[in-house]
N, C-alpha and C positions, 0 to 999 in steps of 0.2 A: 586341034586347038593349040595355039602357043600364046602364053601370057606370062610376061616377066614379072608382073605385079604379085605381091604377097599380101596386099591389104585385105583381099576378100577372105583370107584365112580367119580374120577376126570375127566373121559372121558364120562360122561353122556351127551346125546344130550338134551338140554333144550326144543327142539321142540317135542320130542317123548318120553323121559324118565322122570321118576319122583321118588324122594325119599320122602316118606311121613310116617306119623304116623297115626294109627287108635286109636280113643279114645272112651271111653264109653259115650253114649248119656245120659247126666244128670250130671255125676261127671266130665267128660272130663279128666279123668286120662288116660294115655297112655296104650294101650293094646299091640300093636305090632309096629315094625319098618319095613317098606316094601319098596322095590325098584322095579320099573317096568322098564324093559330094552328091547327096541325093538330088538336090535341086538342079544339078548340072547333069544328072543321069549318067554318071560314070566316074572313073578313076583317072588321075593324072599323075604323071611321073615328072620329077624335077630334073632338068638337065641343062647345063650351061646358063643357069640363071632364069630359065623359063619353064613353064608347065606345059606338058604335052599329053594329050588324051591317049589313054591306053586302049587299043582296040579290044572289043569284047572277046575276040578269039584268044586273047592272051590271059583270060581270067584264071587259067590253070597254072600260071607261072608261080603261084605261091605254094605249090605242093612241096617243094624241096628247099624251102628257106624258113628262117625264123623271123617272126614279125613282132615288132614292139612299137607301141604308140608313143608319140613324142609331142611336145608343145610347139607352137608356132615359132618360138625363139630359135628352134633348132635349124630353121631354114638358113639363117645367116651363116652358121658354122658349116652347114652342108655345102653352100655355094663357095665359101672360102677354101674348103678342102678340095673341092673339085678344081678350082683354079690352080691350087698348089699340087694337084695330082697326088694327094696324100689320103690315106685311109682313116676312117673313123672307127674306133673300137667300142665295144659294148659298155665300158666304164663311162665313156663320154656320152653315150646315148642315155644312160641312166641319169645323167645330170640334167636332162631336159624332160622331166616327168610330165605326163599328160594331165595329171590331176585326177585320173580315174583310179579308184581304189581297186587293188588286186585282191578280190575276194572270191571265194568259191561260189560257183553257180548253184545257189540253193543248198549248199552243204557247209554248215558252220564249222565242221570238224575235219575238213580236208587237210592233209598234210601241207605245210607251207610250200614245200618244193613243187607241189603240183600246181601252185598258183603264181609263184614268183620265179621267173627264169634265173635271176641272179642267185637265189638260194639253191636252185636245182644244179646250176653250173658249179657252184662251190662244193656241193656235196658229191657231185660226180667226179670232180677233180680229185677229191679226197679218196674216192674209190679207186681211181686210176693210180694214184701215188702209193696208196697203202695196200691195195689188194690186186693190182695189175688188171683192172677192169678193161675188157676189150673183147675182140679186136676192133679196130676203128671201122673197118668195112667187112662185116661178116660174109659178104658175097665173094670175097677174095679167098685164095687158098690159105694164107696166113700160117704157113707151115712152121715158121720160127716161133710164132706166138703159141701154137698148139703143142709144139715140142716142149717149150718151157713149162706149160701146164702139165703135160704128161710127166716130165721129169720131177716136177714138184709133188705130184700125187703118186708117183711111182707106178704109172700106168702107160699104156701105149697111146699114141696120138689119136687113134680111132676111138679109144675109150674116153680120152679127155674131151673129145668133141661131143660126147653124149652128155656131158655134165654142163648144162647151160642154165642161164637165168630162168628160162622157161620151165624147167623142172626142179628149180631150187625151192627149198622149204620156206624161204623168206620172200619169195616173189609173189606179190599180191595182184590178182587180176579179177577181183570181185566186181560186180556191176557197180557198186557204190564207188570203188576206187577208180574205175575207168571213167565214171561220170565226173569225178573230181579232175582227172587228167584232161578230159574233154573240155570241162568248164574253164580250166586254166588256159588251154590253147585258144579257146574262143575269146576270152578276155584279153589275150595277147594279140588279137587281130584276125585269127583264122575264123572262117565261117564254120558253122556246125558240121557241114559235110566234109570240109577239108580237115577238121580236127579228127573226126572219126576215121577218115581215110588214112591219116598219119598214124593213128593208134593201131588200126588193123594192119597196115603195111609193115610197121616195125614190131607188131605184136607187143606194144608197150604195156608195161606193168609198173609196179612200185616196189623198190627194194627196201625192206624194213631194216636191214642191217646198216645201210649207209644213207637212207632217207633221200632217194632221188628216183626219177623216172628212168627205167632202163628197158632195153630191148631184149626180147626172149632169146634171140640168137647169139647174145654175148654171154660172158661169164666172168668170174673173178675168183681169186684164191680163197674167198670165204664161202664158196659154194657148199650147200648142205643138201643131202638127198631128201626126197619126200615131198616135193612141191608139185605144182604151185598152190598158193592159197586161193581157192576159187569159191563161188557160191555153193552153199550146201544144197544137195538135191534131196 
């Protein structure tokens, strides 16, 4: 389906439909503008001023991106930037709130960073700047990163690689905390299945030192032996 009109967005059901952007994980620049409509039995992507149905086989494309809900007013900005061939960043996305409250799914005491991506990004940036949180891609060798950690801790590179968020004393992976993280991801647009897939794939937990969601395979200068904090048996 191709439809250049945006008027039908005014009739979206807030309980079942959603207008959202997908963003690159890392830069948080907008990739696509998507609307999911139950009455139309599918999702549609905005391109060149028109909406195009997303084939069902592409449903797994949200696994490696960040999702944020936006208001219908965002469509005009998206179309204009496409015409100009310019990117839209996360700060601009946040200026078009959907009106949906970012609250924990059934948990009133979830850390704000698990529910609000802006808070999480700010706190993660602080960890990068003040404690050299990383590496960016743990799957790569990252020898320079690990050498710097080894030099800082006066250990070998191999020993430095054993000191990870996953075994840090302030890394929280309790069921309650992981439920908070999943709830925040779902409210950001991920399905329940995709949220838990992301948590399991990155072994996400919560850093109590810097108050942000972090991956078990990364580390920082503030690493402390004795973790993680998990459910008591």
